[in-house]
C-alpha positions as CSV (number, residue, x, y, z in Angstrom):
1,M,44.9,65.9,-18.6
2,A,46.8,67.1,-16.1
3,G,45.7,64.3,-13.3
4,V,48.2,62.1,-11.7
5,F,47.8,58.9,-9.4
6,E,49.6,55.5,-9.1
7,V,48.0,52.6,-7.9
8,E,49.6,49.2,-7.1
9,V,47.8,46.0,-8.4
10,D,48.9,42.6,-8.7
11,G,52.3,44.1,-7.6
12,V,52.5,46.5,-10.2
13,E,52.6,50.0,-10.3
14,H,50.4,51.6,-12.6
15,D,50.8,55.1,-13.2
16,H,48.2,57.5,-14.9
17,G,49.0,60.4,-15.8
18,L,51.5,63.0,-17.4
19,G,54.2,62.8,-14.6
20,H,55.1,60.5,-11.5
21,H,54.7,61.4,-7.8
22,D,57.7,60.7,-5.5
23,E,55.3,59.4,-3.1
24,P,53.2,56.4,-3.9
25,N,49.4,56.5,-4.0
26,Q,49.6,60.5,-4.7
27,V,45.8,61.6,-6.4
28,D,44.8,64.3,-7.5
29,L,40.9,64.3,-8.3
30,S,40.5,67.8,-9.2
31,H,42.0,67.6,-12.6
32,L,40.3,63.9,-13.3
33,S,37.7,63.0,-16.0
34,P,35.0,61.1,-14.6
35,E,36.0,58.0,-16.5
36,E,39.5,58.4,-14.9
37,K,38.1,59.0,-11.5
38,W,35.9,56.0,-12.1
39,R,39.5,54.0,-13.2
40,L,40.7,54.7,-10.2
41,E,38.3,53.6,-7.9
42,H,38.2,50.4,-10.0
43,A,41.8,50.3,-9.8
44,R,41.8,51.0,-5.9
45,M,39.1,48.0,-5.2
46,H,41.1,45.3,-6.9
47,A,43.8,46.7,-4.5
48,K,41.7,46.2,-1.1
49,H,40.5,42.6,-2.3
50,K,43.1,41.1,-3.5
51,G,43.9,37.8,-1.8
52,H,40.1,37.3,-0.2
53,E,38.8,34.8,-2.7
54,A,38.0,32.7,0.1
55,M,36.2,35.2,2.4
56,H,34.0,36.5,-0.6
57,A,33.3,32.7,-1.6
58,E,31.9,32.2,2.4
59,M,30.0,35.9,1.5
60,V,28.4,34.4,-1.6
61,L,27.6,30.9,0.5
62,I,25.9,32.7,3.6
63,L,24.1,34.6,1.1
64,I,22.6,32.0,-1.1
65,V,21.8,29.8,2.0
66,T,20.2,32.9,4.0
67,L,17.8,33.6,0.8
68,V,16.6,30.5,0.6
69,I,15.8,29.9,4.3
70,A,14.2,33.3,4.1
71,Q,12.1,31.9,1.5
72,L,10.9,28.7,2.9
73,V,10.1,30.4,6.1
74,L,7.9,33.5,3.8
75,V,6.1,30.6,2.1
76,Q,5.0,28.8,5.4
77,W,3.7,32.4,7.2
78,K,2.0,32.8,4.2
79,Q,0.2,29.6,4.0
80,R,0.1,29.3,7.6
81,H,-0.6,32.9,9.3
82,P,-1.8,34.5,5.8
83,K,-3.2,37.7,7.8
84,S,-0.6,38.5,9.8
85,Y,2.2,38.3,6.5
86,N,-0.3,40.0,4.6
87,L,-0.1,43.3,7.2
88,V,3.5,43.0,7.9
89,T,4.2,42.9,4.1
90,L,1.9,45.6,3.7
91,F,3.7,47.8,6.5
92,Q,7.0,46.7,4.9
93,M,5.7,48.1,1.6
94,W,5.0,51.4,3.5
95,V,7.8,51.6,5.2
96,V,11.2,50.7,3.7
97,P,10.9,52.8,0.7
98,L,9.8,55.7,3.1
99,Y,13.3,55.2,4.8
100,F,15.8,54.8,1.9
101,T,14.3,57.7,0.0
102,T,14.5,59.9,3.2
103,K,18.2,58.8,3.6
104,L,19.0,60.3,-0.3
105,H,16.7,62.8,-0.3
106,W,14.6,62.3,-2.8
107,W,12.2,65.2,-2.1
108,R,9.5,64.1,-5.4
109,F,8.8,60.5,-3.8
110,L,8.2,61.6,-0.6
111,V,5.8,64.4,-1.9
112,T,4.1,61.6,-3.9
113,W,4.3,59.4,-1.0
114,F,2.5,62.1,1.3
115,I,-0.2,62.7,-0.7
116,F,-0.9,58.8,-1.4
117,S,-1.0,58.0,2.3
118,V,-3.1,60.7,3.1
119,V,-5.9,59.7,0.4
120,T,-5.3,55.9,1.1
121,A,-5.9,56.7,4.7
122,Y,-8.7,58.5,4.3
123,V,-10.6,55.7,1.9
124,T,-9.4,52.9,4.0
125,Y,-11.3,54.9,7.2
126,R,-14.2,55.2,5.2
127,A,-14.0,51.8,4.2
128,T,-14.0,50.4,8.0
129,R,-16.7,52.4,9.6
130,K,-19.6,50.6,10.6
131,P,-22.4,50.9,9.3
132,L,-21.1,51.2,5.6
133,E,-22.4,54.2,3.9
134,C,-23.7,53.0,0.5
135,T,-21.7,55.3,-1.6
136,T,-18.3,54.0,0.3
137,P,-17.6,50.8,-1.8
138,R,-17.9,52.8,-4.9
139,L,-15.7,55.1,-3.9
140,V,-13.2,52.7,-2.4
141,Y,-13.0,50.8,-5.7
142,K,-13.0,54.0,-7.9
143,W,-10.1,55.4,-6.5
144,F,-7.8,52.4,-6.4
145,L,-8.8,51.7,-9.6
146,L,-7.7,55.2,-10.8
147,L,-4.9,54.7,-8.7
148,Y,-3.7,50.8,-10.7
149,K,-4.4,52.8,-14.0
150,I,-2.4,55.6,-13.4
151,S,0.5,53.4,-11.5
152,Y,-0.1,51.1,-14.9
153,A,1.0,54.1,-17.5
154,T,3.5,55.6,-15.3
155,G,5.2,51.8,-15.5
156,I,5.0,51.4,-19.5
157,V,6.3,55.1,-19.9
158,G,9.0,54.4,-17.6
159,Y,9.8,51.3,-19.4
160,S,9.1,52.7,-23.1
161,V,11.8,55.5,-21.8
162,V,14.3,53.1,-20.6
163,M,13.9,51.0,-23.9
164,F,14.2,54.3,-26.2
165,T,17.3,55.3,-24.3
166,L,18.8,51.5,-25.0
167,F,18.6,52.1,-28.4
168,G,19.8,55.4,-28.8
169,I,16.5,57.3,-29.5
170,N,17.1,59.9,-27.1
171,L,19.6,61.6,-29.3
172,I,17.3,61.9,-31.6
173,F,16.1,65.0,-29.0
174,R,19.4,66.0,-28.0
175,I,18.8,64.0,-24.5
176,K,21.8,62.7,-22.3
177,P,21.7,59.2,-21.7
178,E,22.1,59.4,-18.3
179,D,19.1,62.0,-18.2
180,A,16.6,59.5,-20.4
181,M,17.7,56.5,-18.3
182,D,17.3,58.4,-14.9
183,F,13.7,59.4,-15.7
184,G,12.6,55.9,-17.2
185,V,13.9,54.2,-14.5
186,S,12.4,56.9,-11.6
187,L,9.0,56.6,-13.5
188,L,8.9,52.6,-13.3
189,F,9.8,52.7,-9.8
190,Y,6.6,55.0,-9.5
191,G,4.6,52.7,-11.0
192,L,5.7,49.3,-9.9
193,Y,5.7,50.9,-5.9
194,Y,2.3,52.6,-5.5
195,G,0.7,49.6,-7.9
196,V,1.9,47.4,-5.3
197,L,0.8,49.1,-2.3
198,G,-2.5,50.1,-3.7
199,R,-3.4,47.0,-4.7
200,D,-2.6,45.3,-1.1
201,F,-4.6,48.6,0.5
202,A,-7.3,47.5,-2.1
203,E,-7.3,44.1,-1.1
204,M,-7.6,44.7,2.7
205,C,-10.4,47.3,2.1
206,A,-12.3,44.8,-0.4
207,D,-12.4,42.0,2.8
208,V,-13.4,44.8,5.5
209,M,-16.2,46.0,3.0
210,A,-17.5,42.9,1.4
211,S,-17.9,41.5,5.3
212,T,-19.5,44.8,6.7
213,V,-22.5,44.2,3.4
214,G,-22.8,40.9,4.4
215,Y,-22.9,39.2,1.5
216,Y,-19.4,37.4,2.0
217,S,-17.3,36.0,4.8
218,A,-14.1,34.3,5.1
219,S,-15.7,31.0,6.6
220,G,-17.5,31.0,3.0
221,M,-21.2,31.1,4.0
222,P,-22.8,34.5,3.0
223,T,-24.4,36.1,6.1
224,K,-27.5,37.9,4.1
225,H,-29.2,36.1,1.4
226,L,-28.6,37.8,-2.0
227,S,-31.5,39.1,-4.4
228,D,-31.2,38.9,-7.8
229,S,-31.1,42.5,-8.3
230,I,-28.4,43.6,-5.5
231,C,-25.1,43.3,-6.2
232,A,-23.1,41.3,-3.5
233,V,-19.7,43.5,-3.5
234,C,-21.2,47.0,-2.8
235,G,-24.9,45.9,-1.7
236,Q,-26.4,48.7,-4.1
237,P,-29.3,48.0,-6.5
238,I,-28.5,47.0,-10.3
239,L,-30.2,49.0,-12.5
240,V,-29.0,48.0,-16.1
241,D,-29.8,44.4,-17.3
242,V,-26.8,42.5,-18.4
243,S,-28.3,42.2,-22.0
244,E,-28.4,46.4,-22.2
245,E,-25.6,48.8,-22.7
246,G,-25.4,51.3,-19.5
247,I,-24.6,54.7,-20.0
248,I,-21.7,55.1,-17.6
249,E,-21.1,51.5,-16.5
250,N,-22.7,47.7,-17.3
251,T,-23.4,44.8,-15.7
252,Y,-21.6,41.5,-15.7
253,R,-23.2,38.1,-14.9
254,L,-20.6,35.7,-13.6
255,S,-20.6,31.8,-14.7
256,C,-22.5,31.2,-11.2
257,N,-25.6,33.3,-12.9
258,H,-24.5,36.3,-10.1
259,V,-25.3,39.4,-11.6
260,F,-22.7,42.7,-10.2
261,H,-21.9,46.4,-11.3
262,E,-19.3,46.4,-14.2
263,F,-16.5,48.6,-11.3
264,C,-17.6,46.7,-8.6
265,I,-16.5,43.4,-10.3
266,R,-13.5,44.7,-11.8
267,G,-12.2,46.4,-8.7
268,W,-12.8,43.0,-6.7
269,C,-11.2,40.7,-9.4
270,I,-8.6,43.1,-10.9
271,V,-8.1,45.7,-7.7
272,G,-9.0,43.6,-5.0
273,K,-6.9,40.2,-6.1
274,K,-9.9,38.4,-5.5
275,Q,-10.7,35.4,-7.9
276,T,-13.7,33.5,-6.7
277,C,-17.2,35.2,-6.4
278,P,-18.2,37.6,-3.9
279,Y,-21.4,35.6,-3.0
280,C,-21.0,31.9,-3.8
281,K,-16.9,32.1,-3.8
282,E,-17.1,29.8,-7.0
283,K,-14.0,30.7,-9.6
284,V,-14.4,33.2,-11.5
285,D,-13.1,32.7,-15.2
286,L,-11.5,36.0,-15.8
287,K,-10.7,35.4,-19.4
288,R,-14.1,34.9,-20.1
289,M,-14.9,38.3,-17.9
290,F,-12.2,40.5,-19.5
291,S,-12.6,39.2,-23.5
292,N,-11.5,42.4,-24.9
293,P,-7.7,41.9,-25.3
294,W,-6.6,45.5,-24.4
295,E,-8.4,44.7,-21.1
296,K,-5.9,41.3,-20.5
297,P,-2.8,43.4,-19.8
298,H,-4.1,44.7,-16.8
299,V,-4.3,41.4,-15.6
300,M,-0.7,40.1,-16.3
301,Y,0.6,43.8,-14.8
302,G,-1.2,42.7,-11.3
303,Q,0.3,39.0,-11.2
304,L,3.7,41.3,-12.3
305,L,3.0,43.7,-9.3
306,D,2.3,40.4,-6.8
307,W,5.5,38.7,-7.7
308,L,7.5,42.5,-7.3
309,R,5.9,43.0,-4.0
310,Y,8.8,40.7,-2.9
311,L,11.4,42.2,-4.1
312,V,10.2,45.6,-2.3
313,A,9.2,44.1,0.9
314,W,11.6,41.9,1.8
315,Q,14.6,42.1,0.2
316,P,16.4,44.6,2.3
317,V,15.5,43.0,5.1
318,I,17.2,39.7,3.9
319,I,20.2,41.8,2.5
320,G,20.2,43.3,5.7
321,L,20.3,40.3,7.6
322,V,23.3,39.2,5.3
323,Q,25.2,42.1,6.0
324,G,24.4,41.2,10.0
325,I,25.7,37.8,9.6
326,N,29.1,38.8,7.6
327,Y,29.5,41.5,9.9
328,I,29.4,39.3,13.4
329,L,31.6,37.1,11.2
330,G,34.1,39.2,10.6
331,L,34.1,39.2,7.0
332,E,33.8,42.0,4.9
């Protein structure tokens, strides 16, 4: 290789190349391979941070303390004021990735984000109208259930591509490892992000619609009496008996003996994140409701999305706060 560069690390000059320049730190990057460029940057980084061990330890301590305090504050906020916490978290989930992807010019994400925002805004608008149209609850739950399934499938495909790349299966199809890994990570990011965001919007719409229908209230006392042939989620009649097999959808009966449309109770429990009966608030037994082993991963995936919400919404804010503290204290 024709590239020549010198970097002084630990008091010793390292000459990488076939020749020697008279001036130190002269670097010709035009003829260097990517591996040589990485080695050069690595050596420069070590030279720059030499003797800063105490400063680095202080920065790590600031990071740990900030993470602990932020976690305690977020937990207390969620327990004392859940409504404001959920609204702020939803706004963070919606805006923070938009800022970074716009800055990095990720146009594919921006296109999908715009389409998701337009459709979800229309569905949310329909869900918050009073009086509530009879077709709105089914529309809302079907949209968010569709979005949930798409995000679930996208995340699984992305994870599979990443694992196949780690095992070298991509080489069978003559695909470069970096290309396969980028594709898999992108799909995984899309699936997890829209899965989390969709569930948060669905929870908000579920609360508004159920309160509008009148069979559910935050205080726990329903505002209307529930008939045995009425679904407490959408307020529409139940046409299929529990013991019958429906053409389009079945009818579910909870342990409290209240019955619901299949799509409604699935949307209420999985998409809307509600674990109680929409009418009497008795605990819903998800294992009994979703006895099919192929359906249980959907419940586990929903719990994973709840955990990832903290990483997507609040982790960038906390890291920015840490960087601000380091800047004020003069740490680099």
